[in-house]
KESETI-543595 format. One record per residue (C-alpha): residue in one letter; x, y, z. Coordinates in Angstrom, 1 decimal, decimal comma, m for minus. Layout:
N
{rest:a; xx:X; yy:Y; zz:Z}
...
# end
This chain:
86
{rest:m; xx:0,1; yy:m7,5; zz:m7,5}
{rest:r; xx:0,5; yy:m3,8; zz:m7,6}
{rest:d; xx:3,8; yy:m2,0; zz:m8,2}
{rest:t; xx:4,1; yy:1,7; zz:m7,7}
{rest:d; xx:6,9; yy:4,2; zz:m7,2}
{rest:y; xx:6,3; yy:3,8; zz:m3,4}
{rest:a; xx:6,1; yy:0,1; zz:m3,0}
{rest:t; xx:5,6; yy:m3,4; zz:m4,5}
{rest:e; xx:2,8; yy:m5,5; zz:m3,1}
{rest:l; xx:4,1; yy:m8,9; zz:m2,1}
{rest:a; xx:1,0; yy:m10,5; zz:m0,5}
{rest:t; xx:m2,6; yy:m9,3; zz:0,3}
{rest:a; xx:m5,5; yy:m10,5; zz:2,3}
{rest:d; xx:m8,8; yy:m8,7; zz:1,5}
{rest:i; xx:m12,3; yy:m9,1; zz:2,9}
{rest:n; xx:m14,8; yy:m6,6; zz:1,6}
{rest:g; xx:m12,1; yy:m3,9; zz:1,0}
{rest:c; xx:m10,5; yy:m4,4; zz:4,4}
{rest:r; xx:m6,9; yy:m5,4; zz:3,8}
{rest:i; xx:m3,7; yy:m6,5; zz:5,4}
{rest:e; xx:m0,8; yy:m6,2; zz:2,9}
{rest:r; xx:2,9; yy:m7,1; zz:2,9}
{rest:l; xx:4,7; yy:m4,4; zz:0,9}
{rest:h; xx:8,3; yy:m3,9; zz:m0,1}
{rest:v; xx:8,8; yy:m0,1; zz:0,4}
{rest:k; xx:11,4; yy:0,9; zz:m2,2}
{rest:s; xx:12,8; yy:4,0; zz:m0,5}
{rest:l; xx:13,4; yy:2,2; zz:2,8}
{rest:k; xx:14,4; yy:m1,1; zz:1,1}
{rest:q; xx:12,4; yy:m3,1; zz:3,6}
{rest:d; xx:9,1; yy:m5,0; zz:3,9}
{rest:e; xx:6,3; yy:m3,6; zz:5,9}
{rest:i; xx:2,7; yy:m4,6; zz:6,9}
{rest:r; xx:m0,1; yy:m2,2; zz:6,1}
{rest:f; xx:m3,6; yy:m2,4; zz:7,4}
{rest:s; xx:m5,9; yy:m0,5; zz:5,0}
{rest:w; xx:m9,5; yy:0,1; zz:3,9}
{rest:w; xx:m10,3; yy:0,2; zz:0,2}
{rest:k; xx:m13,5; yy:1,5; zz:m1,5}
{rest:d; xx:m14,2; yy:1,2; zz:m5,2}
{rest:g; xx:m10,6; yy:0,2; zz:m5,9}
{rest:n; xx:m9,0; yy:3,1; zz:m4,0}
{rest:m; xx:m7,4; yy:3,2; zz:m0,6}
{rest:t; xx:m9,3; yy:5,5; zz:1,7}
{rest:n; xx:m7,6; yy:8,1; zz:3,9}
{rest:r; xx:m9,4; yy:6,6; zz:6,9}
{rest:p; xx:m8,1; yy:4,0; zz:9,3}
{rest:l; xx:m9,2; yy:0,5; zz:9,2}
{rest:d; xx:m11,8; yy:0,0; zz:12,0}
{rest:l; xx:m13,2; yy:m3,5; zz:12,5}
{rest:p; xx:m15,0; yy:m5,5; zz:15,3}
{rest:e; xx:m12,7; yy:m8,1; zz:16,8}
{rest:r; xx:m14,5; yy:m11,0; zz:15,1}
{rest:e; xx:m14,0; yy:m9,5; zz:11,6}
{rest:l; xx:m10,4; yy:m8,6; zz:12,5}
{rest:l; xx:m9,7; yy:m12,2; zz:13,4}
{rest:a; xx:m11,2; yy:m13,4; zz:10,1}
{rest:l; xx:m9,0; yy:m10,9; zz:8,2}
{rest:f; xx:m6,0; yy:m11,9; zz:10,3}
{rest:r; xx:m6,6; yy:m15,6; zz:9,6}
{rest:l; xx:m6,8; yy:m14,9; zz:5,9}
{rest:a; xx:m3,6; yy:m12,9; zz:6,0}
{rest:i; xx:m1,9; yy:m15,9; zz:7,7}
{rest:e; xx:m3,3; yy:m18,3; zz:5,0}
{rest:k; xx:m2,1; yy:m15,9; zz:2,2}
{rest:n; xx:1,4; yy:m15,7; zz:3,7}
{rest:v; xx:1,2; yy:m12,0; zz:4,4}
{rest:f; xx:3,1; yy:m12,6; zz:7,6}
{rest:t; xx:6,5; yy:m14,3; zz:7,7}
{rest:e; xx:7,0; yy:m17,6; zz:9,4}
{rest:e; xx:9,2; yy:m15,8; zz:12,0}
{rest:f; xx:6,4; yy:m13,3; zz:12,8}
{rest:r; xx:3,9; yy:m16,1; zz:13,2}
{rest:r; xx:6,2; yy:m18,0; zz:15,6}
{rest:d; xx:6,9; yy:m14,8; zz:17,6}
{rest:l; xx:3,2; yy:m14,0; zz:17,8}
{rest:h; xx:2,4; yy:m17,6; zz:18,9}
{rest:a; xx:5,0; yy:m17,4; zz:21,6}
{rest:m; xx:3,8; yy:m14,0; zz:22,7}
{rest:l; xx:0,2; yy:m15,2; zz:23,0}
{rest:y; xx:1,2; yy:m18,3; zz:24,8}
{rest:d; xx:3,3; yy:m16,3; zz:27,3}
{rest:v; xx:0,5; yy:m13,8; zz:27,9}
{rest:r; xx:m2,0; yy:m16,5; zz:28,8}
{rest:g; xx:0,4; yy:m17,9; zz:31,3}
{rest:g; xx:1,5; yy:m21,0; zz:29,4}
# end
């Protein structure tokens, strides 16, 4: 895991340089989620653009790698269930 002056990487899901990361941001003293695109080992200054199918695959991997907290996963599940009229 990477550790810089800015943040400590806590968990990462990566598919072909497309990443979802859980970072502890040192100056803010809080954990944050970052969606990023990496090329040749360096983060690009472009946003992460993915077709929905590829985003779902990356999101699934992020869940498997515990990038998201259990609380977030529960809240997301509840939100999706509420939206579809459950």
